[in-house]
TIBA-833827 format. One line per field, with one value per residue (C-alpha): residue in one letter; residue number from 1; x negated, y, z negated. Coordinates in nm, 2 decimals. Example, Ala and Ser with C-alpha at 12.3 -4.5 7.8 and 13.67 -1.06 7.14 Angstrom:
aa: (A, S)
i: (1, 2)
X: (-1.23, -1.37)
Y: (-0.45, -0.11)
Z: (-0.78, -0.71)
END
This chain:
aa: (M, K, R, F, F, I, I, A, G, F, L, L, L, L, A, L, V, C, V, G, I, V, G, F, N, F, M, R, D, A, G, I, K, Q, Y, F, A, T, M, K, P, P, A, A, T, V, S, T, V, T, V, K, P, S, E, W, T, P, G, I, E, A, I, G, T, V, N, A, V, R, G, V, D, L, T, V, E, T, S, G, I, V, K, D, I, L, F, H, A, N, Q, K, V, A, A, D, A, V, L, L, Q, L, D, D, A, V, E, K, A, D, L, V, A, Q, K, A, Q, A, A, S, D, Q, A, A, L, T, R, A, I, E, L, Q, R, R, G, V, G, T, D, A, T, L, D, A, A, R, A, A, A, D, A, S, A, A, Q, V, N, K, M, Q, A, V, L, D, Q, K, Q, L, S, A, P, F, G, G, T, V, G, I, P, K, I, D, V, G, Q, Y, L, A, P, G, N, S, V, V, T, I, Q, D, L, D, T, M, R, V, D, F, T, V, P, E, Q, Q, L, P, L, L, K, I, G, Q, T, V, K, L, G, T, S, L, A, D, M, S, F, A, G, S, I, R, G, I, D, P, K, I, D, P, A, S, R, L, V, S, I, R, G, E, V, A, N, P, E, G, K, L, T, P, G, Q, F, V, Q, I, R, V, E, L, P, Q, E, N, N, V, I, S, V, P, Q, T, A, V, T, T, S, L, Y, G, D, Y, V, F, V, V, E, P, A, K, S, A, E, G, V, A, P, A, P, A, K, P, D, E, Q, K, A, D, A, A, K, P, A, D, G, A, A, K, P, A, D, A, K, P, A, D, K, A, A, G, D, A, A, K, P, A, E, A, A, Q, Q, P, A, L, T, I, S, Q, V, F, V, K, L, G, R, R, N, N, G, M, V, E, I, A, E, G, L, K, D, G, D, Q, V, V, T, A, G, Q, N, R, L, F, N, G, M, S, V, A, V, D, N, T, I, D, P, S, K, S, A, N, K, Q, V, Q, Q)
i: (1, 2, 3, 4, 5, 6, 7, 8, 9, 10, 11, 12, 13, 14, 15, 16, 17, 18, 19, 20, 21, 22, 23, 24, 25, 26, 27, 28, 29, 30, 31, 32, 33, 34, 35, 36, 37, 38, 39, 40, 41, 42, 43, 44, 45, 46, 47, 48, 49, 50, 51, 52, 53, 54, 55, 56, 57, 58, 59, 60, 61, 62, 63, 64, 65, 66, 67, 68, 69, 70, 71, 72, 73, 74, 75, 76, 77, 78, 79, 80, 81, 82, 83, 84, 85, 86, 87, 88, 89, 90, 91, 92, 93, 94, 95, 96, 97, 98, 99, 100, 101, 102, 103, 104, 105, 106, 107, 108, 109, 110, 111, 112, 113, 114, 115, 116, 117, 118, 119, 120, 121, 122, 123, 124, 125, 126, 127, 128, 129, 130, 131, 132, 133, 134, 135, 136, 137, 138, 139, 140, 141, 142, 143, 144, 145, 146, 147, 148, 149, 150, 151, 152, 153, 154, 155, 156, 157, 158, 159, 160, 161, 162, 163, 164, 165, 166, 167, 168, 169, 170, 171, 172, 173, 174, 175, 176, 177, 178, 179, 180, 181, 182, 183, 184, 185, 186, 187, 188, 189, 190, 191, 192, 193, 194, 195, 196, 197, 198, 199, 200, 201, 202, 203, 204, 205, 206, 207, 208, 209, 210, 211, 212, 213, 214, 215, 216, 217, 218, 219, 220, 221, 222, 223, 224, 225, 226, 227, 228, 229, 230, 231, 232, 233, 234, 235, 236, 237, 238, 239, 240, 241, 242, 243, 244, 245, 246, 247, 248, 249, 250, 251, 252, 253, 254, 255, 256, 257, 258, 259, 260, 261, 262, 263, 264, 265, 266, 267, 268, 269, 270, 271, 272, 273, 274, 275, 276, 277, 278, 279, 280, 281, 282, 283, 284, 285, 286, 287, 288, 289, 290, 291, 292, 293, 294, 295, 296, 297, 298, 299, 300, 301, 302, 303, 304, 305, 306, 307, 308, 309, 310, 311, 312, 313, 314, 315, 316, 317, 318, 319, 320, 321, 322, 323, 324, 325, 326, 327, 328, 329, 330, 331, 332, 333, 334, 335, 336, 337, 338, 339, 340, 341, 342, 343, 344, 345, 346, 347, 348, 349, 350, 351, 352, 353, 354, 355, 356, 357, 358, 359, 360, 361, 362, 363, 364, 365, 366, 367, 368, 369, 370, 371, 372, 373, 374, 375, 376, 377, 378, 379, 380, 381, 382, 383, 384, 385, 386, 387, 388, 389, 390, 391, 392, 393, 394, 395, 396, 397, 398, 399, 400, 401, 402, 403, 404, 405, 406, 407, 408, 409, 410, 411, 412, 413, 414, 415, 416, 417, 418, 419, 420, 421)
X: (-14.66, -14.90, -15.20, -15.04, -15.02, -15.38, -15.51, -15.30, -15.43, -15.78, -15.74, -15.58, -15.87, -16.12, -15.94, -15.95, -16.32, -16.39, -16.18, -16.36, -16.70, -16.60, -16.46, -16.77, -17.00, -16.78, -16.78, -17.15, -17.23, -16.99, -17.16, -17.51, -17.40, -17.24, -17.55, -17.79, -17.55, -17.54, -17.90, -18.13, -18.50, -18.74, -18.89, -19.22, -19.50, -19.65, -19.89, -19.77, -19.89, -19.69, -19.69, -19.79, -19.94, -20.32, -20.62, -20.73, -21.06, -21.01, -21.30, -21.40, -21.55, -21.78, -22.07, -22.41, -22.78, -23.07, -23.39, -23.69, -23.69, -24.04, -24.12, -24.30, -24.47, -24.84, -25.02, -25.37, -25.44, -25.73, -25.85, -26.11, -26.20, -26.08, -26.39, -26.23, -25.89, -25.89, -25.55, -25.33, -24.96, -24.74, -25.03, -24.95, -25.18, -25.24, -25.21, -25.51, -25.63, -25.82, -25.63, -25.81, -26.15, -26.22, -26.57, -26.72, -27.09, -27.09, -26.90, -27.14, -27.44, -27.27, -27.20, -27.56, -27.68, -27.43, -27.53, -27.89, -27.79, -27.58, -27.88, -28.10, -27.84, -27.81, -28.19, -28.19, -27.91, -28.11, -28.42, -28.21, -28.06, -28.41, -28.54, -28.24, -28.31, -28.67, -28.55, -28.72, -28.42, -28.13, -27.76, -27.71, -27.96, -27.79, -27.44, -27.56, -27.72, -27.41, -27.19, -27.41, -27.41, -27.03, -26.98, -27.21, -27.04, -26.70, -26.83, -26.95, -26.60, -26.45, -26.69, -26.60, -26.23, -26.29, -26.48, -26.20, -25.95, -26.14, -25.99, -25.62, -25.52, -25.20, -25.00, -24.84, -24.85, -24.63, -24.63, -24.77, -24.63, -24.78, -25.07, -24.98, -25.35, -25.66, -26.03, -26.19, -25.87, -25.86, -25.61, -25.47, -25.31, -24.96, -25.02, -24.83, -25.06, -24.85, -24.54, -24.57, -24.26, -24.22, -23.98, -23.94, -23.66, -23.42, -23.16, -22.84, -22.67, -22.30, -21.99, -21.64, -21.32, -21.27, -20.95, -21.17, -21.42, -21.24, -21.28, -21.66, -21.91, -22.28, -22.37, -22.09, -22.17, -22.24, -22.25, -22.39, -22.47, -22.47, -22.09, -21.80, -21.82, -22.19, -22.24, -22.56, -22.72, -22.61, -22.71, -22.57, -22.47, -22.75, -22.63, -22.30, -22.32, -22.13, -22.02, -21.77, -21.85, -21.59, -21.61, -21.56, -21.40, -21.65, -21.87, -22.22, -22.31, -22.65, -22.71, -23.02, -23.07, -23.36, -23.53, -23.78, -23.78, -23.79, -23.48, -23.35, -23.53, -23.53, -23.29, -23.07, -22.69, -22.50, -22.14, -22.09, -21.83, -21.81, -21.64, -21.36, -21.20, -21.01, -20.63, -20.39, -20.05, -20.10, -19.90, -20.12, -20.12, -20.38, -20.41, -20.32, -19.97, -19.89, -19.77, -19.78, -19.51, -19.37, -19.10, -19.34, -19.53, -19.35, -19.40, -19.20, -19.07, -18.97, -18.63, -18.41, -18.15, -17.79, -17.55, -17.22, -17.04, -17.28, -17.46, -17.83, -17.97, -18.25, -18.58, -18.86, -19.22, -19.46, -19.64, -19.32, -19.21, -19.54, -19.50, -19.14, -19.23, -19.52, -19.29, -19.12, -18.74, -18.57, -18.54, -18.77, -19.02, -19.39, -19.61, -19.77, -19.43, -19.26, -19.14, -19.15, -18.77, -18.77, -19.05, -18.86, -18.55, -18.76, -18.91, -18.56, -18.45, -18.72, -18.55, -18.24, -18.44, -18.61, -18.27, -18.17, -18.46, -18.36, -18.43, -18.63, -18.59, -18.77, -18.65, -18.83, -18.91, -19.05, -19.32, -19.51, -19.89, -20.14, -20.51, -20.72, -21.00, -21.19, -20.93, -20.63, -20.38, -20.18, -19.80, -19.65, -19.29, -19.10, -19.22, -19.17, -19.33, -19.26, -19.19, -19.33, -19.50, -19.62, -19.99, -20.04, -19.83, -19.63, -19.67, -19.42, -19.17, -18.84, -18.59, -18.38, -18.60, -18.64, -18.99, -19.18, -19.45, -19.80, -20.07, -20.33, -20.51, -20.63, -20.63, -20.88, -21.15, -21.31, -21.23, -21.58, -21.57, -21.24, -21.37, -21.67, -21.45)
Y: (12.86, 12.91, 12.89, 13.17, 13.40, 13.33, 13.41, 13.72, 13.84, 13.77, 13.97, 14.26, 14.26, 14.26, 14.55, 14.75, 14.68, 14.80, 15.11, 15.19, 15.15, 15.37, 15.63, 15.62, 15.68, 15.96, 16.13, 16.08, 16.25, 16.53, 16.59, 16.59, 16.84, 17.06, 17.04, 17.14, 17.41, 17.58, 17.51, 17.81, 17.76, 17.86, 18.21, 18.23, 18.41, 18.69, 18.98, 19.32, 19.67, 19.99, 20.20, 20.56, 20.83, 20.85, 21.00, 20.83, 20.86, 20.76, 20.65, 20.50, 20.15, 20.01, 19.76, 19.88, 19.80, 19.95, 20.06, 20.26, 20.63, 20.57, 20.22, 20.08, 19.77, 19.86, 19.75, 19.80, 20.04, 19.85, 19.50, 19.33, 19.06, 19.09, 19.16, 19.24, 19.26, 19.52, 19.47, 19.20, 19.13, 19.37, 19.61, 19.98, 20.18, 20.55, 20.75, 20.71, 20.40, 20.16, 19.83, 19.65, 19.66, 19.52, 19.44, 19.77, 19.70, 19.79, 20.11, 20.22, 20.16, 20.36, 20.64, 20.65, 20.67, 20.94, 21.15, 21.13, 21.25, 21.53, 21.64, 21.65, 21.85, 22.09, 22.14, 22.21, 22.47, 22.64, 22.66, 22.80, 23.06, 23.16, 23.18, 23.39, 23.62, 23.67, 23.73, 23.43, 23.20, 23.21, 23.22, 22.90, 22.71, 22.85, 22.75, 22.40, 22.35, 22.48, 22.24, 21.94, 22.02, 22.06, 21.73, 21.55, 21.68, 21.58, 21.24, 21.20, 21.29, 21.03, 20.76, 20.85, 20.82, 20.48, 20.38, 20.50, 20.28, 19.98, 20.06, 20.04, 20.30, 20.36, 20.64, 20.72, 20.59, 20.28, 19.91, 19.67, 19.33, 18.99, 19.00, 18.86, 18.81, 18.63, 18.71, 18.61, 18.64, 18.82, 19.11, 19.28, 19.62, 19.60, 19.29, 19.34, 19.34, 19.42, 19.62, 19.92, 20.05, 20.36, 20.22, 20.53, 20.66, 20.45, 20.52, 20.33, 20.31, 20.22, 20.29, 20.40, 20.41, 20.73, 20.81, 20.86, 21.09, 21.41, 21.30, 21.29, 21.57, 21.62, 21.60, 21.37, 21.12, 20.77, 20.47, 20.13, 19.80, 19.43, 19.41, 19.65, 19.56, 19.66, 20.01, 20.09, 20.32, 20.67, 20.90, 21.14, 21.16, 21.30, 21.25, 21.20, 21.10, 21.36, 21.09, 20.81, 20.48, 20.44, 20.06, 20.00, 20.34, 20.37, 20.65, 20.60, 20.75, 20.77, 20.83, 20.85, 20.71, 20.71, 20.38, 20.45, 20.09, 19.93, 19.72, 19.79, 19.61, 19.72, 19.51, 19.44, 19.40, 19.63, 19.74, 20.11, 20.35, 20.72, 20.91, 21.15, 21.43, 21.31, 21.30, 21.32, 21.17, 20.86, 20.54, 20.24, 19.88, 19.60, 19.40, 19.09, 19.23, 19.22, 18.91, 18.89, 18.68, 18.65, 18.91, 19.17, 19.26, 19.25, 19.28, 19.15, 19.42, 19.34, 19.46, 19.41, 19.13, 19.24, 19.15, 18.97, 19.31, 19.42, 19.67, 19.63, 19.65, 19.90, 19.76, 19.71, 19.77, 19.48, 19.66, 19.73, 19.37, 19.25, 19.51, 19.41, 19.04, 19.12, 19.32, 19.12, 19.13, 19.39, 19.26, 18.97, 18.88, 18.96, 18.66, 18.65, 18.64, 18.40, 18.07, 17.75, 17.75, 18.12, 18.05, 17.76, 17.98, 18.25, 18.01, 17.89, 18.25, 18.32, 18.16, 18.37, 18.69, 18.60, 18.54, 18.89, 19.06, 19.19, 18.93, 19.03, 18.93, 19.00, 19.14, 19.11, 19.45, 19.50, 19.77, 19.96, 19.94, 20.22, 20.24, 20.01, 20.10, 19.91, 19.64, 19.88, 19.92, 20.23, 20.19, 20.43, 20.32, 20.09, 20.17, 20.47, 20.60, 20.37, 20.05, 19.74, 19.52, 19.16, 19.12, 18.75, 18.43, 18.52, 18.19, 18.03, 18.31, 18.37, 18.66, 18.69, 18.46, 18.51, 18.61, 18.69, 18.96, 18.88, 19.14, 18.99, 18.85, 19.08, 18.89, 19.13, 19.01, 18.67, 18.44, 18.45, 18.83, 18.82, 18.56, 18.78, 19.08)
Z: (-13.89, -14.18, -13.94, -13.73, -14.03, -14.13, -13.78, -13.76, -14.10, -13.99, -13.67, -13.86, -14.11, -13.83, -13.66, -13.99, -14.02, -13.67, -13.72, -14.04, -13.88, -13.59, -13.83, -14.05, -13.75, -13.63, -13.96, -14.00, -13.66, -13.74, -14.08, -13.92, -13.66, -13.93, -14.14, -13.86, -13.74, -14.08, -14.18, -14.17, -14.10, -14.37, -14.36, -14.18, -14.35, -14.13, -14.17, -14.05, -13.98, -14.01, -13.69, -13.74, -13.51, -13.53, -13.37, -13.04, -12.87, -12.50, -12.29, -11.96, -11.98, -11.72, -11.67, -11.59, -11.55, -11.75, -11.59, -11.70, -11.61, -11.49, -11.37, -11.06, -10.93, -10.88, -10.56, -10.42, -10.13, -9.98, -9.94, -10.15, -10.40, -10.76, -10.97, -11.31, -11.47, -11.74, -11.90, -12.06, -12.06, -12.26, -12.32, -12.37, -12.15, -12.11, -11.79, -11.54, -11.73, -11.50, -11.47, -11.19, -11.03, -10.69, -10.56, -10.45, -10.40, -10.03, -10.09, -10.36, -10.13, -9.85, -10.10, -10.21, -9.85, -9.76, -10.07, -9.95, -9.61, -9.76, -9.97, -9.66, -9.46, -9.75, -9.76, -9.39, -9.44, -9.71, -9.48, -9.19, -9.42, -9.53, -9.17, -9.07, -9.36, -9.24, -8.89, -8.73, -8.71, -8.46, -8.53, -8.35, -8.56, -8.88, -8.76, -8.67, -9.01, -9.19, -8.99, -9.06, -9.43, -9.44, -9.25, -9.49, -9.79, -9.65, -9.57, -9.93, -10.05, -9.81, -9.94, -10.30, -10.22, -10.06, -10.37, -10.59, -10.40, -10.53, -10.87, -10.96, -11.23, -11.42, -11.27, -11.61, -11.96, -12.03, -12.09, -11.83, -11.75, -11.67, -11.42, -11.08, -10.97, -11.08, -11.08, -10.75, -10.56, -10.23, -10.22, -9.91, -9.91, -10.05, -10.27, -10.60, -10.90, -11.21, -11.31, -11.55, -11.73, -11.95, -12.21, -12.43, -12.22, -12.02, -11.75, -11.70, -11.36, -11.34, -11.12, -11.19, -10.98, -10.78, -10.99, -11.30, -11.13, -11.24, -11.61, -11.59, -11.61, -11.67, -12.04, -12.16, -12.43, -12.31, -12.55, -12.44, -12.59, -12.52, -12.60, -12.66, -13.03, -13.05, -12.90, -13.08, -12.82, -12.72, -12.44, -12.19, -11.83, -11.62, -11.26, -11.07, -10.71, -10.50, -10.25, -10.31, -10.15, -9.88, -9.89, -10.26, -10.36, -10.65, -10.75, -10.89, -11.23, -11.40, -11.77, -11.99, -12.33, -12.58, -12.65, -12.92, -13.06, -12.72, -12.77, -12.42, -12.13, -11.76, -11.56, -11.87, -11.84, -12.07, -12.15, -12.12, -12.26, -12.17, -12.45, -12.36, -12.57, -12.88, -12.87, -13.17, -13.25, -13.04, -13.12, -13.13, -13.27, -13.29, -12.97, -13.17, -13.22, -12.85, -12.67, -12.29, -12.11, -11.76, -11.85, -11.99, -12.30, -12.63, -13.01, -13.31, -13.53, -13.89, -13.99, -14.30, -14.25, -14.21, -14.49, -14.44, -14.41, -14.14, -14.36, -14.39, -14.74, -14.81, -14.70, -14.95, -14.86, -14.90, -15.18, -15.36, -15.32, -15.48, -15.76, -15.83, -15.83, -16.08, -16.32, -16.59, -16.60, -16.83, -17.18, -17.12, -17.38, -17.32, -17.22, -17.57, -17.74, -17.49, -17.63, -17.43, -17.39, -17.28, -17.04, -16.88, -16.85, -16.69, -16.44, -16.35, -16.30, -16.05, -15.75, -15.82, -15.84, -15.51, -15.35, -15.46, -15.28, -14.94, -14.66, -14.36, -14.00, -13.68, -13.34, -13.01, -12.87, -12.52, -12.50, -12.23, -12.29, -12.23, -12.29, -12.50, -12.74, -13.01, -13.07, -13.05, -12.77, -12.70, -12.70, -12.44, -12.49, -12.72, -13.08, -13.31, -13.63, -13.92, -13.74, -13.91, -13.64, -13.68, -13.62, -13.66, -13.63, -13.32, -13.15, -13.40, -13.41, -13.23, -13.22, -13.53, -13.74, -14.12, -14.22, -14.54, -14.53, -14.67, -14.59, -14.83, -14.52, -14.25, -13.91, -13.77, -14.01, -14.03, -14.32, -14.45, -14.49, -14.67, -14.91, -14.99, -15.06)
END
């Protein structure tokens, strides 16, 4: 009987232990759930910009190719052996400067002989005229002598032209390139010798969609450079093709730009922007503020958090928040007069003062984007004047999240520039 009570007591104790363990686990899980349900994530630090209407300079952006206004590849007109090369690479030459000399010994000899024949025919013409004056010459003899003299003079001019073709001259002043021939080489008509480019003035050819053609006109300002961030060259539109390409639906545009320092090179790829008339009262934000998703483009707008009664406290601007944080509390001792105990009390009171400042949250606002220009994007719908938009840190934000504004760092500038400032 005694053994029975011992076993029953042991089983009862074991049951109580099991019930306690199960109860403890249940209470622990419930406490964890309650903790995470009521826990608020820490406020994320973001930088913001205040939306306000501003001036907007629209433009048409394109990609083009630079060429010299005057630039050709020089070739010879006649065949011959290269006798002398009178230029070197990248040399600036004047108009009509001789660049290449072919072997012209035969042509020179033929010219000398033809000049002698022309002199003889001219002397015969002179005698025929004298005889005609004296009345002993006939008209037929005079006409024959005059024809022979004219033919000889024409033949001299022809031989001189053939001799001139043995030289290659610059058609205009410019910069020559690398020679494509060598001394002693045989050249046939059409063989390329060198390129010459006038680099003082350049032209840029580009195309725009037909929808943008009504916005363009002769004389409009054209800016170009190696990138959209470096538009260091300015010119103007000089030509607009009156025909739209039916295959691509693009229209060809040509502009001219001065190149006094020779920084632009023929054949160079450039970014182009045609400036359009300035517009006022346009809502725009930095492109870093816009996030693109499958549901559309959106931004995060900073708003004051709602109180328990549903009334939002008055928002404080970031500059005012910094100024309020920097001011000492009313009645507080100055830093020079503060005692260690008072200082410790003041440090302990800072969290309470921070808690009294109005909290900020963010809301996700979908927007309709417009044009883009110089790192800014136009907002056609979704924002209004005075909205405070997050410009950095969107990848870790969500709708309704608490945030703290810190505009001491400008995300549009590199870290090195900000350190130097």
